[in-house]
C-alpha positions, 0 to 999 in steps of 0.5 A: 643738620644736627638735626636731621643727622641725629634722626637719621640715626634715630631711625637707623637704630630701630632698624637695627642697622647699625653697630655700637663702639669701637669694638662692633664698628671695627668689627663690621667694617672688616666683615664688609658690613659697615657703609659708613662710620661715624665718630663723634668730635670728643673721640680721643686721638687714638680712637680717631687715628685707629678707627680712620686706619681701618676705614681705609683699609677695608675700603669703607668711609668715615666721617666726623660728626664735628657738631655733635657730641658723643651725648647727643649721640647717645640720645637720639640712640639710646645707647652710649657710644661716640662710635657708630658704623651704618649697615645700611646703604641706603641710610648711609647714603640719606646721612652722607648728603645730610652732612655735606648738606650742612658743610659738617666735612 
């Protein structure tokens, strides 16, 4: 499951369909670009609460990547981050499906 999720994130990054980090993810959520917010299990509780708040407020699904660390996500994306916004419906749907099938929710 983890490899498929990371591969999908890599494809989305190459297609320029992601926003990276807390500030860019919150901006994408507020501007209604974000279809899905993802975060590593390694982010701080404060960051997790903040991304949950904005996701709930603007109706964007937020999923934790419980078995993906920041280093793994960063390697897949080519950019260091632990919080990512998926700004494409097809990538978001594929990621939600893959995470659900992997039992990661």
